[in-house]
C-alpha positions in Angstrom: 35.1 -8.5 20.2 31.5 -7.3 19.9 31.6 -6.2 23.5 34.7 -4.2 23.0 33.2 -2.5 20.0 30.0 -1.7 22.0 32.1 -0.3 24.8 34.1 1.8 22.4 30.8 3.2 20.8 29.5 4.1 24.3 32.7 5.9 25.2 32.7 7.7 21.8 29.1 9.0 22.5 30.1 10.3 25.9 33.2 12.0 24.5 31.0 13.6 21.8 28.5 14.9 24.4 31.4 16.3 26.5 32.7 18.1 23.4 29.3 19.5 22.6 28.9 20.7 26.2 32.3 22.4 26.1 31.4 24.1 22.8 28.0 25.4 24.1 29.7 26.4 27.3 32.1 28.7 25.4 29.3 29.9 23.0 27.2 30.9 26.0 29.7 33.6 27.0 29.3 35.3 23.6 25.5 35.6 23.4 23.2 38.1 25.2 22.2 41.7 25.1 25.8 42.7 25.5 27.5 40.8 22.7 31.1 39.6 23.1 33.3 38.5 20.2 34.5 34.9 20.4 38.2 35.9 20.3 37.7 38.3 23.2 35.7 35.7 25.2 38.5 33.1 24.5 41.2 35.6 25.6 39.4 36.4 28.8 39.0 32.8 29.7 42.6 31.9 28.8 43.9 34.9 30.8 42.7 33.3 34.0 45.1 30.3 33.2 48.1 32.0 31.7 49.1 35.7 31.7 47.8 37.7 28.7 48.0 41.4 28.1 44.3 42.5 28.1 43.1 43.6 24.6 39.5 43.9 25.8 37.6 46.5 27.8 37.3 45.9 31.5 33.5 45.9 31.4 33.6 42.8 29.1 35.6 40.9 31.6 33.2 41.9 34.4 30.1 40.8 32.3 31.8 37.4 31.5 33.1 36.5 34.9 30.7 38.1 37.3 27.4 37.8 35.5 27.6 35.1 32.8 29.9 32.6 34.3 27.8 32.0 37.5 24.7 31.7 35.3 26.3 29.3 32.9 27.6 27.1 35.8 24.2 27.2 37.4 22.6 26.1 34.2 25.0 23.1 33.9 24.3 22.1 37.5 20.6 22.5 37.3 20.3 20.6 34.0 22.5 17.7 35.2 20.6 17.5 38.5 17.1 17.4 37.1 17.8 15.0 34.2 19.8 12.6 36.4 17.1 12.6 39.1 14.5 11.9 36.4 16.5 9.1 34.9 17.1 7.5 38.3 13.4 7.8 39.3 12.2 6.3 35.9 14.4 3.3 36.5 13.5 2.8 40.1 9.8 3.2 39.6 9.9 1.4 36.2 7.7 4.1 34.7 8.6 6.3 31.7 6.3 9.1 32.9 8.1 9.7 36.2 9.8 13.1 36.8 11.9 14.5 39.6 8.9 16.1 41.2 7.0 12.8 41.6 7.5 12.6 45.4 6.6 16.2 46.0 10.0 17.8 46.2 9.2 20.5 43.6 5.9 21.5 45.4 7.6 21.5 48.7 10.5 23.7 47.5 8.0 26.1 45.8 6.2 26.5 49.1 9.4 27.1 51.0 10.5 29.8 48.5 7.1 31.4 48.5 7.0 31.5 52.3 10.5 33.0 52.4 9.6 35.7 49.9 6.4 36.4 51.9 8.6 36.8 55.0 11.0 39.1 53.1 14.0 36.9 53.5 17.2 37.5 51.4 18.3 35.3 48.5 20.2 32.9 50.7 17.2 32.6 53.0 14.9 31.8 50.0 17.3 29.1 48.8 17.8 27.4 52.2 14.0 27.5 52.9 13.2 26.1 49.5 15.7 23.3 50.0 14.5 22.5 53.5 10.8 22.2 52.5 11.7 20.2 49.4 13.4 17.7 51.6 10.5 17.8 54.1 7.9 17.0 51.5 9.8 13.9 50.4 10.4 12.8 53.9 6.7 13.0 54.6 6.0 11.1 51.4 8.5 8.4 52.2 7.2 7.9 55.7 3.6 7.6 54.5 4.7 5.0 51.9 6.6 3.0 54.4 3.7 3.1 56.8 1.0 2.1 54.3 3.1 -0.1 51.9 3.7 -3.1 54.1 2.3 -5.6 51.6 4.8 -5.2 48.8 3.1 -2.0 47.5 5.8 0.5 48.6 6.4 1.9 45.1 2.7 2.5 44.4 2.3 4.0 47.9 5.2 6.3 47.3 3.7 7.6 44.0 0.3 8.1 45.5 1.7 9.7 48.6 3.8 12.0 46.4 0.8 13.1 44.5 -1.1 13.9 47.7 1.8 15.7 49.4 2.6 17.6 46.2 -1.1 18.7 45.9 -1.1 19.8 49.5 2.0 22.0 49.2 0.7 23.4 45.9 -2.4 24.4 47.8 -0.2 26.1 50.4 1.6 28.0 47.7 -1.8 29.2 46.4 -2.7 30.3 49.9 0.5 32.3 50.2 -0.1 33.9 46.8 -3.7 34.8 48.0 -2.5 36.7 51.1 0.6 38.2 49.5 0.9 41.9 48.7 -0.3 42.1 45.0 2.0 45.0 44.3 5.4 43.7 45.5 5.4 40.2 47.0 3.0 38.4 44.6 4.9 39.3 41.4 8.2 38.1 43.1 6.6 34.8 44.0 5.1 34.4 40.6 8.3 35.1 38.8 10.3 32.7 41.0 7.7 29.9 40.3 8.2 30.4 36.6 12.0 29.6 36.9 14.9 31.8 36.1 18.7 32.0 36.5 18.8 35.7 36.0 19.8 36.6 39.6 22.3 33.7 40.2 25.7 34.8 41.6 28.9 33.1 42.7 27.6 32.3 46.2 24.4 30.6 44.8 26.6 28.3 42.6 28.9 27.4 45.5 25.8 26.7 47.8 24.2 24.4 45.3 27.3 22.7 43.9 28.1 20.7 47.0 24.8 18.8 47.4 24.3 18.5 43.6 27.8 17.1 42.9 27.6 14.8 45.9 24.2 13.4 44.9 25.4 13.0 41.3 28.5 11.1 42.4 26.5 8.7 44.6 23.9 8.0 41.9 26.7 7.4 39.4 28.1 4.8 41.8 24.7 3.2 42.1 24.0 3.1 38.4 24.8 -0.6 38.1 22.2 -1.5 40.7 19.6 0.7 38.9 19.9 -1.7 36.0 18.8 -4.5 38.2 16.0 -2.4 39.8 14.5 -1.9 36.4 13.5 -5.5 36.3 11.6 -5.4 39.6 12.1 -6.0 43.3 11.9 -9.8 43.1 14.6 -10.1 40.5 16.8 -7.6 42.3 16.4 -9.5 45.6 17.3 -12.7 43.9 20.6 -11.1 42.7 21.4 -10.0 46.3 20.3 -6.4 46.1 18.9 -4.8 49.3 16.0 -3.1 47.5 14.9 -1.1 50.6 18.3 0.4 51.2 19.0 1.0 47.5 15.6 2.7 47.1 16.2 4.9 50.1 19.7 6.0 48.8 18.3 6.8 45.4 15.4 8.8 46.8 17.6 10.7 49.2 20.2 11.6 46.5 17.6 12.4 43.8 15.7 14.5 46.2 18.8 16.4 47.4 19.9 17.3 43.9 16.4 18.2 42.8 15.8 20.4 45.8 19.2 22.1 45.4 18.4 22.8 41.7 14.9 24.1 42.4 16.3 26.3 45.2 18.5 28.3 42.8 16.5 28.2 39.6 12.9 28.0 40.6 10.5 25.5 39.0 11.7 24.3 35.6 9.3 21.7 34.4 9.7 18.7 32.1 13.5 18.7 32.0 13.6 15.6 34.2 11.1 13.9 32.0 12.3 14.8 28.5 16.1 14.6 28.7 16.3 11.0 30.1 14.2 9.8 27.2 16.4 11.6 24.7 19.4 10.1 26.4 17.8 6.7 26.2 17.2 7.1 22.5 20.8 8.0 22.0 22.7 5.5 24.3 20.1 2.8 25.2 18.6 1.7 28.5 21.9 0.6 30.2 22.3 2.8 33.3 26.1 2.4 33.1 26.0 4.8 30.2 22.5 6.3 30.5 23.1 8.1 33.8 26.3 10.0 32.6 24.6 10.7 29.3 21.6 12.1 31.0 23.8 14.4 33.1 25.6 15.7 30.1 22.5 16.1 27.9 20.7 17.8 30.8 23.5 20.4 31.0 23.5 20.9 27.3 19.7 21.2 27.1 19.6 23.7 30.0 22.4 25.8 28.5 20.6 26.0 25.2 17.3 26.9 26.8 19.0 29.6 29.0 20.7 31.1 26.0 17.4 31.2 24.2 15.8 32.9 27.2 18.4 35.6 27.1 18.3 36.3 23.4 14.8 35.6 21.9 13.1 38.8 23.1 14.0 42.1 24.6 12.7 40.9 27.9 14.0 37.7 29.3 11.7 34.7 29.1 11.4 32.6 32.2 13.0 29.2 31.8 9.9 27.2 33.0 7.9 28.6 30.1 10.5 27.6 27.4 11.1 24.1 28.8 7.3 23.5 28.9 6.9 24.7 25.3 9.7 22.4 24.2 8.8 19.5 26.4 5.0 19.4 25.9 5.1 18.0 22.3 7.6 15.4 23.4 5.4 14.4 26.4 2.5 14.0 23.9 4.8 11.8 21.8 5.4 9.6 24.9 1.7 9.3 25.6 1.0 8.2 22.0 3.7 5.5 22.2 3.2 4.3 25.7 1.4 1.1 24.5 4.5 0.1 22.6 6.4 -0.2 25.9 9.8 1.3 26.6 13.3 0.1 27.1 
Protein backbone atom coordinates (compact mmCIF):
# COMPACT_ATOMS: atom_id res chain seq x y z
CA UNK A 1 0.00 0.00 0.00
CA UNK A 2 2.81 2.40 0.92
CA UNK A 3 4.53 1.66 -2.39
CA UNK A 4 1.35 2.44 -4.32
CA UNK A 5 0.98 5.75 -2.48
CA UNK A 6 4.62 6.59 -3.19
CA UNK A 7 4.21 5.82 -6.88
CA UNK A 8 1.05 7.93 -7.02
CA UNK A 9 2.88 10.84 -5.39
CA UNK A 10 5.71 10.54 -7.92
CA UNK A 11 3.28 10.49 -10.84
CA UNK A 12 1.45 13.51 -9.40
CA UNK A 13 4.70 15.49 -9.21
CA UNK A 14 5.52 14.71 -12.83
CA UNK A 15 1.99 15.70 -13.91
CA UNK A 16 2.31 18.99 -12.02
CA UNK A 17 5.66 19.71 -13.69
CA UNK A 18 4.15 18.97 -17.11
CA UNK A 19 1.27 21.34 -16.41
CA UNK A 20 3.67 24.07 -15.26
CA UNK A 21 5.73 23.59 -18.42
CA UNK A 22 2.61 23.87 -20.60
CA UNK A 23 1.56 27.03 -18.76
CA UNK A 24 4.95 28.72 -19.15
CA UNK A 25 5.12 27.51 -22.77
CA UNK A 26 1.90 29.40 -23.50
CA UNK A 27 2.90 32.43 -21.42
CA UNK A 28 6.19 32.71 -23.32
CA UNK A 29 4.30 33.62 -26.50
CA UNK A 30 2.77 36.67 -24.86
CA UNK A 31 5.89 38.32 -23.37
CA UNK A 32 8.50 40.35 -25.19
CA UNK A 33 9.00 43.75 -26.73
CA UNK A 34 6.03 43.07 -29.02
CA UNK A 35 3.27 42.18 -26.54
CA UNK A 36 0.57 39.74 -27.63
CA UNK A 37 -2.65 39.37 -25.69
CA UNK A 38 -3.28 35.86 -24.26
CA UNK A 39 -6.55 35.41 -26.17
CA UNK A 40 -4.85 36.26 -29.46
CA UNK A 41 -1.94 33.95 -28.70
CA UNK A 42 -4.35 31.14 -27.85
CA UNK A 43 -6.34 31.78 -31.03
CA UNK A 44 -3.23 31.67 -33.21
CA UNK A 45 -2.12 28.37 -31.68
CA UNK A 46 -5.59 26.80 -31.93
CA UNK A 47 -5.92 27.95 -35.55
CA UNK A 48 -3.11 25.58 -36.48
CA UNK A 49 -5.20 22.66 -35.22
CA UNK A 50 -8.73 23.64 -36.22
CA UNK A 51 -9.95 26.29 -38.63
CA UNK A 52 -10.55 29.71 -37.08
CA UNK A 53 -11.35 32.98 -38.76
CA UNK A 54 -8.37 35.25 -37.96
CA UNK A 55 -9.18 38.07 -35.56
CA UNK A 56 -5.56 39.15 -35.22
CA UNK A 57 -3.10 41.08 -37.42
CA UNK A 58 -0.90 38.98 -39.68
CA UNK A 59 2.29 40.38 -38.15
CA UNK A 60 1.31 38.90 -34.74
CA UNK A 61 1.10 35.43 -36.25
CA UNK A 62 4.49 35.88 -37.91
CA UNK A 63 6.07 36.99 -34.60
CA UNK A 64 4.56 34.04 -32.73
CA UNK A 65 5.23 31.24 -35.21
CA UNK A 66 8.39 32.38 -36.97
CA UNK A 67 10.29 34.10 -34.17
CA UNK A 68 9.01 33.04 -30.75
CA UNK A 69 8.01 29.43 -31.42
CA UNK A 70 11.51 28.31 -32.56
CA UNK A 71 13.06 30.13 -29.64
CA UNK A 72 10.65 28.59 -27.13
CA UNK A 73 11.22 25.09 -28.51
CA UNK A 74 14.98 25.65 -28.42
CA UNK A 75 14.79 26.75 -24.78
CA UNK A 76 12.84 23.60 -23.90
CA UNK A 77 15.36 21.37 -25.67
CA UNK A 78 18.44 23.12 -24.27
CA UNK A 79 17.11 23.16 -20.70
CA UNK A 80 16.15 19.49 -20.82
CA UNK A 81 19.47 18.49 -22.38
CA UNK A 82 21.73 20.33 -19.93
CA UNK A 83 19.82 19.36 -16.79
CA UNK A 84 19.46 15.70 -17.79
CA UNK A 85 23.14 15.45 -18.70
CA UNK A 86 24.05 17.02 -15.37
CA UNK A 87 21.85 14.60 -13.42
CA UNK A 88 23.28 11.61 -15.29
CA UNK A 89 26.88 12.71 -14.69
CA UNK A 90 26.26 13.41 -11.00
CA UNK A 91 24.95 9.89 -10.52
CA UNK A 92 27.63 8.21 -12.59
CA UNK A 93 30.52 10.09 -10.96
CA UNK A 94 28.84 10.08 -7.52
CA UNK A 95 29.70 13.75 -7.14
CA UNK A 96 27.18 16.56 -6.50
CA UNK A 97 29.47 19.19 -8.04
CA UNK A 98 29.64 17.58 -11.49
CA UNK A 99 28.16 19.48 -14.44
CA UNK A 100 27.72 18.58 -18.15
CA UNK A 101 31.01 20.29 -19.02
CA UNK A 102 33.09 18.09 -16.72
CA UNK A 103 34.60 16.09 -19.61
CA UNK A 104 35.44 19.11 -21.75
CA UNK A 105 32.45 19.14 -24.10
CA UNK A 106 31.58 22.79 -23.41
CA UNK A 107 35.13 23.99 -23.97
CA UNK A 108 35.45 21.90 -27.11
CA UNK A 109 32.18 23.23 -28.52
CA UNK A 110 33.23 26.79 -27.67
CA UNK A 111 36.46 26.34 -29.58
CA UNK A 112 34.60 24.87 -32.55
CA UNK A 113 32.17 27.79 -32.66
CA UNK A 114 34.93 30.38 -32.24
CA UNK A 115 36.91 28.74 -35.04
CA UNK A 116 33.86 28.69 -37.32
CA UNK A 117 33.14 32.37 -36.63
CA UNK A 118 36.79 33.20 -37.32
CA UNK A 119 36.51 31.38 -40.67
CA UNK A 120 33.26 33.28 -41.45
CA UNK A 121 31.10 30.16 -41.67
CA UNK A 122 27.31 30.46 -41.70
CA UNK A 123 25.01 29.58 -38.78
CA UNK A 124 24.77 25.91 -39.75
CA UNK A 125 28.55 25.71 -40.10
CA UNK A 126 28.98 27.19 -36.62
CA UNK A 127 26.59 24.65 -35.10
CA UNK A 128 28.12 21.66 -36.88
CA UNK A 129 31.66 22.71 -35.99
CA UNK A 130 30.74 23.35 -32.36
CA UNK A 131 29.04 19.95 -32.15
CA UNK A 132 31.99 18.16 -33.76
CA UNK A 133 34.63 19.71 -31.51
CA UNK A 134 32.48 19.12 -28.43
CA UNK A 135 32.39 15.41 -29.26
CA UNK A 136 36.11 15.43 -30.10
CA UNK A 137 37.01 16.89 -26.71
CA UNK A 138 35.12 14.15 -24.87
CA UNK A 139 36.56 11.41 -27.09
CA UNK A 140 40.07 12.61 -26.24
CA UNK A 141 39.15 12.77 -22.55
CA UNK A 142 37.69 9.26 -22.60
CA UNK A 143 40.69 7.79 -24.43
CA UNK A 144 43.10 9.34 -21.92
CA UNK A 145 41.01 7.99 -19.03
CA UNK A 146 40.94 4.47 -20.49
CA UNK A 147 44.66 4.60 -21.19
CA UNK A 148 45.67 5.82 -17.73
CA UNK A 149 42.90 4.37 -15.56
CA UNK A 150 43.74 0.69 -15.70
CA UNK A 151 43.90 0.22 -11.94
CA UNK A 152 40.30 0.94 -11.06
CA UNK A 153 40.74 4.70 -11.22
CA UNK A 154 38.85 5.31 -14.48
CA UNK A 155 36.40 7.79 -12.96
CA UNK A 156 39.15 9.87 -11.35
CA UNK A 157 41.15 9.82 -14.59
CA UNK A 158 38.10 10.91 -16.59
CA UNK A 159 37.56 13.91 -14.32
CA UNK A 160 41.23 14.91 -14.36
CA UNK A 161 41.52 14.39 -18.11
CA UNK A 162 38.34 16.42 -18.61
CA UNK A 163 39.81 19.30 -16.63
CA UNK A 164 43.01 19.19 -18.68
CA UNK A 165 41.26 18.95 -22.06
CA UNK A 166 38.78 21.65 -21.06
CA UNK A 167 41.62 23.97 -20.07
CA UNK A 168 43.42 23.23 -23.33
CA UNK A 169 40.41 24.08 -25.50
CA UNK A 170 39.71 27.17 -23.39
CA UNK A 171 43.26 28.30 -24.18
CA UNK A 172 42.59 27.71 -27.88
CA UNK A 173 39.47 29.90 -27.60
CA UNK A 174 41.56 32.65 -26.02
CA UNK A 175 44.07 32.33 -28.85
CA UNK A 176 41.33 32.71 -31.46
CA UNK A 177 39.95 35.75 -29.65
CA UNK A 178 43.46 37.22 -29.59
CA UNK A 179 43.93 36.96 -33.37
CA UNK A 180 40.32 37.80 -34.32
CA UNK A 181 39.32 41.09 -35.87
CA UNK A 182 38.41 43.32 -32.87
CA UNK A 183 35.78 45.24 -34.85
CA UNK A 184 33.67 42.39 -36.25
CA UNK A 185 34.78 38.84 -35.42
CA UNK A 186 35.74 39.31 -31.78
CA UNK A 187 32.35 40.76 -30.71
CA UNK A 188 30.56 37.89 -32.48
CA UNK A 189 32.70 35.29 -30.69
CA UNK A 190 32.25 37.01 -27.32
CA UNK A 191 28.48 37.23 -27.73
CA UNK A 192 28.21 33.57 -28.73
CA UNK A 193 30.25 32.52 -25.68
CA UNK A 194 27.82 34.37 -23.38
CA UNK A 195 24.91 32.24 -24.63
CA UNK A 196 21.75 33.34 -26.41
CA UNK A 197 18.72 32.00 -28.27
CA UNK A 198 18.01 35.27 -30.08
CA UNK A 199 19.03 34.02 -33.53
CA UNK A 200 17.49 30.53 -33.35
CA UNK A 201 15.23 29.55 -36.26
CA UNK A 202 13.25 26.50 -37.40
CA UNK A 203 16.22 24.76 -39.02
CA UNK A 204 18.30 25.14 -35.83
CA UNK A 205 15.57 23.45 -33.79
CA UNK A 206 15.22 20.59 -36.28
CA UNK A 207 19.01 20.14 -36.39
CA UNK A 208 19.33 19.94 -32.61
CA UNK A 209 16.11 18.05 -31.86
CA UNK A 210 17.20 14.71 -33.33
CA UNK A 211 20.39 14.16 -31.26
CA UNK A 212 18.90 15.72 -28.12
CA UNK A 213 15.70 13.66 -28.17
CA UNK A 214 17.65 10.51 -29.04
CA UNK A 215 20.07 11.03 -26.17
CA UNK A 216 17.27 11.84 -23.72
CA UNK A 217 15.40 8.69 -24.75
CA UNK A 218 18.42 6.43 -24.21
CA UNK A 219 19.29 8.03 -20.86
CA UNK A 220 15.69 7.57 -19.76
CA UNK A 221 15.94 3.87 -20.59
CA UNK A 222 19.17 3.65 -18.57
CA UNK A 223 17.84 5.48 -15.50
CA UNK A 224 17.31 2.20 -13.61
CA UNK A 225 21.00 1.35 -13.97
CA UNK A 226 22.04 4.84 -12.86
CA UNK A 227 20.50 4.06 -9.48
CA UNK A 228 22.89 1.13 -9.14
CA UNK A 229 25.89 3.13 -10.40
CA UNK A 230 25.30 5.67 -7.62
CA UNK A 231 26.44 3.02 -5.12
CA UNK A 232 29.78 2.40 -6.84
CA UNK A 233 31.29 0.05 -9.38
CA UNK A 234 31.70 -2.92 -7.06
CA UNK A 235 28.04 -2.98 -6.05
CA UNK A 236 26.97 -2.49 -9.67
CA UNK A 237 29.13 -5.38 -10.88
CA UNK A 238 27.77 -7.57 -8.09
CA UNK A 239 24.28 -6.93 -9.44
CA UNK A 240 25.30 -7.91 -12.97
CA UNK A 241 25.81 -4.42 -14.45
CA UNK A 242 28.51 -4.02 -17.09
CA UNK A 243 29.89 -0.78 -15.69
CA UNK A 244 32.28 -0.12 -18.57
CA UNK A 245 29.58 -0.42 -21.22
CA UNK A 246 27.05 1.52 -19.13
CA UNK A 247 29.50 4.34 -18.44
CA UNK A 248 30.37 4.52 -22.13
CA UNK A 249 26.68 4.78 -23.11
CA UNK A 250 25.98 7.46 -20.51
CA UNK A 251 29.03 9.49 -21.55
CA UNK A 252 28.14 9.27 -25.25
CA UNK A 253 24.48 10.25 -24.73
CA UNK A 254 25.18 13.01 -22.22
CA UNK A 255 27.93 14.40 -24.45
CA UNK A 256 25.74 14.28 -27.55
CA UNK A 257 22.86 16.19 -25.97
CA UNK A 258 25.19 18.71 -24.30
CA UNK A 259 27.11 19.37 -27.51
CA UNK A 260 23.84 19.77 -29.43
CA UNK A 261 22.51 22.22 -26.83
CA UNK A 262 25.70 24.28 -26.74
CA UNK A 263 25.83 24.32 -30.54
CA UNK A 264 22.54 26.24 -30.82
CA UNK A 265 22.59 28.27 -27.61
CA UNK A 266 26.22 28.99 -26.82
CA UNK A 267 27.66 28.50 -23.36
CA UNK A 268 24.97 28.57 -20.65
CA UNK A 269 26.55 27.79 -17.33
CA UNK A 270 25.30 26.18 -14.11
CA UNK A 271 22.01 24.83 -15.54
CA UNK A 272 23.33 21.28 -15.45
CA UNK A 273 24.50 21.79 -11.88
CA UNK A 274 21.60 23.69 -10.31
CA UNK A 275 18.53 22.05 -11.85
CA UNK A 276 19.39 18.41 -10.98
CA UNK A 277 19.75 19.42 -7.34
CA UNK A 278 16.45 21.28 -7.37
CA UNK A 279 14.89 18.18 -8.90
CA UNK A 280 16.48 16.00 -6.24
CA UNK A 281 15.02 18.22 -3.53
CA UNK A 282 11.58 17.85 -5.11
CA UNK A 283 11.41 14.14 -6.02
CA UNK A 284 14.32 12.50 -4.22
CA UNK A 285 17.40 10.59 -5.47
CA UNK A 286 15.62 7.78 -7.33
CA UNK A 287 16.63 8.12 -10.98
CA UNK A 288 13.40 6.46 -12.07
CA UNK A 289 11.69 9.77 -11.29
CA UNK A 290 14.72 12.09 -10.97
CA UNK A 291 15.74 11.98 -14.63
CA UNK A 292 12.28 12.85 -16.06
CA UNK A 293 11.88 15.51 -13.38
CA UNK A 294 15.26 17.00 -14.27
CA UNK A 295 14.27 17.18 -17.94
CA UNK A 296 11.01 18.95 -17.15
CA UNK A 297 12.49 21.32 -14.59
CA UNK A 298 15.37 22.14 -16.93
CA UNK A 299 12.90 23.12 -19.64
CA UNK A 300 10.87 25.20 -17.17
CA UNK A 301 13.99 26.90 -15.82
CA UNK A 302 15.34 27.74 -19.26
CA UNK A 303 11.99 29.11 -20.46
CA UNK A 304 11.75 31.37 -17.41
CA UNK A 305 15.33 32.61 -17.83
CA UNK A 306 14.84 33.22 -21.55
CA UNK A 307 11.65 35.19 -20.87
CA UNK A 308 13.55 37.30 -18.34
CA UNK A 309 16.34 37.84 -20.86
CA UNK A 310 13.81 39.19 -23.37
CA UNK A 311 11.92 41.47 -20.98
CA UNK A 312 14.17 42.75 -18.16
CA UNK A 313 15.94 45.49 -20.12
CA UNK A 314 15.64 47.27 -23.44
CA UNK A 315 18.63 45.26 -24.68
CA UNK A 316 18.48 41.48 -24.43
CA UNK A 317 20.62 40.01 -21.66
CA UNK A 318 22.73 36.96 -22.64
CA UNK A 319 21.42 33.78 -21.05
CA UNK A 320 24.80 32.77 -19.65
CA UNK A 321 24.88 35.92 -17.52
CA UNK A 322 21.43 35.32 -16.04
CA UNK A 323 21.97 31.62 -15.33
CA UNK A 324 25.26 32.40 -13.61
CA UNK A 325 23.68 35.12 -11.46
CA UNK A 326 20.88 32.75 -10.44
CA UNK A 327 23.09 29.67 -10.10
CA UNK A 328 26.04 31.15 -8.20
CA UNK A 329 24.21 31.58 -4.85
CA UNK A 330 22.86 28.04 -5.14
CA UNK A 331 26.35 26.73 -5.89
CA UNK A 332 27.58 28.48 -2.74
CA UNK A 333 24.79 26.79 -0.81
CA UNK A 334 25.99 23.41 -2.11
CA UNK A 335 29.55 24.15 -1.02
CA UNK A 336 28.40 25.09 2.48
CA UNK A 337 26.40 21.86 2.82
CA UNK A 338 28.81 19.42 1.12
CA UNK A 339 30.01 18.04 4.46
CA UNK A 340 26.50 16.91 5.27
CA UNK A 341 26.57 14.59 2.27
CA UNK A 342 23.97 14.28 -0.45
CA UNK A 343 21.32 11.81 -1.52
